[in-house]
C-alpha positions as CSV (number, residue, x, y, z in Angstrom):
1,M,117.9,99.8,67.5
2,C,115.3,98.1,69.7
3,I,112.9,100.0,71.9
4,E,114.8,99.0,75.1
5,Q,118.1,100.4,73.7
6,D,116.3,103.6,72.5
7,I,114.8,104.2,75.9
8,A,118.1,103.5,77.6
9,A,119.8,106.0,75.4
10,W,117.3,108.7,76.2
11,D,118.6,111.3,78.7
12,G,115.3,111.2,80.7
13,K,114.7,114.8,80.0
14,S,114.2,115.7,76.4
15,S,110.6,115.4,75.3
16,A,111.8,115.8,71.7
17,D,114.1,112.8,72.0
18,I,111.5,110.5,73.6
19,K,109.1,111.6,70.8
20,V,111.7,110.3,68.3
21,V,111.6,107.0,70.1
22,Y,107.8,107.0,70.0
23,D,107.8,107.8,66.3
24,A,110.3,105.0,65.5
25,H,108.3,102.3,67.4
26,H,104.7,103.2,67.9
27,S,103.4,101.5,64.7
28,A,104.8,98.1,65.6
29,A,102.1,95.5,66.2
30,D,103.6,94.5,69.5
31,F,104.3,98.1,70.7
32,A,101.9,98.0,73.7
33,D,103.2,94.5,74.8
34,K,106.8,95.7,74.6
35,V,106.1,98.9,76.5
36,I,104.1,97.2,79.2
37,A,106.9,94.7,79.7
38,L,109.2,97.6,80.4
39,L,106.9,99.8,82.6
40,F,108.0,98.3,85.9
41,T,111.7,98.1,85.3
42,P,113.3,101.1,87.0
43,A,115.8,101.8,84.2
44,Y,112.9,102.0,81.6
45,E,110.0,103.2,83.8
46,K,110.0,106.9,83.0
47,G,110.4,106.4,79.2
48,A,108.1,103.4,78.9
49,T,105.3,105.2,80.8
50,W,105.7,108.3,78.6
51,L,105.5,106.1,75.5
52,L,102.4,104.3,76.7
53,K,100.7,107.6,77.6
54,A,101.5,109.1,74.2
55,W,100.2,105.9,72.4
56,L,97.0,106.0,74.4
57,E,96.5,109.7,73.7
58,A,96.9,109.0,70.0
59,G,93.7,107.0,70.1
60,N,95.1,103.5,70.6
61,R,93.5,101.1,73.0
62,L,94.7,98.3,75.3
63,E,93.1,94.9,75.7
64,Q,91.5,94.4,79.1
65,F,94.2,91.8,80.1
66,Q,96.9,94.4,79.4
67,I,95.0,97.0,81.5
68,A,94.7,94.4,84.3
69,E,98.4,93.8,84.2
70,I,99.1,97.5,84.6
71,Y,96.6,98.1,87.4
72,R,97.9,95.0,89.3
73,S,101.5,96.2,89.1
74,L,101.1,99.9,89.9
75,N,102.6,99.5,93.4
76,Q,105.9,98.7,91.6
77,L,106.4,102.2,90.2
78,Q,109.3,104.0,91.8
79,Q,109.7,107.3,90.0
80,W,107.3,110.2,90.3
81,E,107.3,110.7,86.5
82,G,106.2,107.1,85.9
83,K,103.4,107.4,88.5
84,L,102.3,110.7,86.9
85,H,102.2,109.2,83.3
86,L,100.1,106.3,84.4
87,L,97.8,108.4,86.5
88,Q,97.3,110.6,83.4
89,S,96.5,107.5,81.4
90,I,93.7,106.1,83.7
91,S,91.0,107.8,81.6
92,F,92.1,105.6,78.6
93,M,92.1,102.4,80.6
94,P,88.6,101.2,81.7
95,I,88.6,99.9,85.3
96,A,87.2,96.4,85.7
97,A,85.7,95.6,89.0
98,T,88.5,93.0,89.6
99,E,91.1,95.8,89.3
100,C,89.4,98.4,91.6
101,K,91.3,97.4,94.7
102,Y,94.7,97.6,93.0
103,L,94.0,101.1,91.6
104,Y,92.3,102.3,94.8
105,D,95.4,101.3,96.9
106,F,97.7,103.0,94.4
107,L,95.6,106.2,94.4
108,R,95.5,106.3,98.3
109,H,99.2,105.9,98.3
110,T,99.9,108.6,95.7
111,L,97.5,111.1,97.4
112,T,100.4,111.7,99.9
113,D,103.2,111.8,97.3
114,Q,105.7,114.6,97.7
115,N,105.1,115.7,94.1
116,K,102.1,118.0,93.7
117,F,101.4,116.9,90.2
118,V,101.2,113.2,91.2
119,R,98.8,114.3,94.0
120,A,96.7,116.3,91.6
121,W,96.4,113.4,89.1
122,S,95.7,111.0,92.0
123,Y,92.6,113.0,92.7
124,N,91.8,112.8,89.0
125,G,92.2,109.0,89.3
126,F,89.6,108.9,92.1
127,F,87.3,110.9,89.8
128,E,87.7,108.2,87.1
129,L,87.3,105.4,89.6
130,S,84.1,106.9,91.0
131,R,82.7,107.6,87.6
132,Q,83.0,103.9,86.7
133,H,82.3,102.5,90.1
134,S,79.8,104.5,92.1
135,E,80.7,102.9,95.5
136,Y,83.7,105.3,95.5
137,L,81.7,108.4,94.8
138,N,81.1,109.6,98.4
139,E,84.7,109.1,99.4
140,T,85.9,110.9,96.3
141,K,83.7,113.9,97.0
142,Q,85.0,114.0,100.5
143,F,88.6,114.0,99.2
144,F,87.7,116.9,96.9
145,Q,86.3,118.9,99.7
146,M,89.5,118.4,101.7
147,V,91.6,119.4,98.7
148,M,89.9,122.7,98.3
149,R,90.9,123.6,101.9
150,D,94.3,122.1,102.3
151,E,96.2,121.6,99.0
152,A,98.5,123.5,96.8
153,P,97.0,125.8,94.2
154,S,98.0,123.5,91.3
155,V,96.2,120.6,92.9
156,K,93.1,122.8,93.5
157,A,93.2,123.8,89.8
158,R,93.0,120.1,88.8
159,I,90.0,119.6,91.0
160,R,88.3,122.8,89.6
161,N,88.8,121.3,86.1
162,I,87.1,118.1,87.2
163,M,84.2,120.1,88.7
164,K,83.7,121.9,85.4
165,T,82.7,118.5,83.9
166,G,79.6,118.4,86.2
167,F,81.0,116.2,88.9
C-alpha cells in the first residue's frame, strides 16, 4: 500500500500501528516530501506529523526549503496532536530569519491552546526560537516567569527541564 492508504487505515490511536507505517515507508528517498505533502490535510495530519517527528528523531534532516514550507503552513494545523508533533520537532528544524514570523505567530496562538501538552511545547518552541534569534529572548524569559506562576504542573515541568539546560 501507499503511505496515504496506510495512514488512512491507521486508527489514530495505536502507536504500534503507526510505527508499522513508519517502518514500511521511512527508507523511501521521497519519504519527507510525501509526508510534508500530507501534513496539512486533516485526514492525514495526525499520522503524517507523527511520521515526520519519528523520522527527524531518527537523525534524518530536512532541506531548508522543506522546513520553510512547514513553518509557513503551521496555521493550517487543526488537531492538537498534529500541533504537538510539530512543536516537538522544532529542535530538528533550524529557523531561518524569513520563517520567524510564521513560527512566532503559531507559538503565540498555541500558548493558549486547551491542551496543556501543546502549551508546554509552545513554550519550548519559544525557547528554540530565542536560542536561534536573540531578539525573542526577553519575551521568552517573560513568558517563562508567567508560566511558573500560572500554569499547570506539567507545563511548569517542561519549563524546569528547559531551565536545566542553562537558559
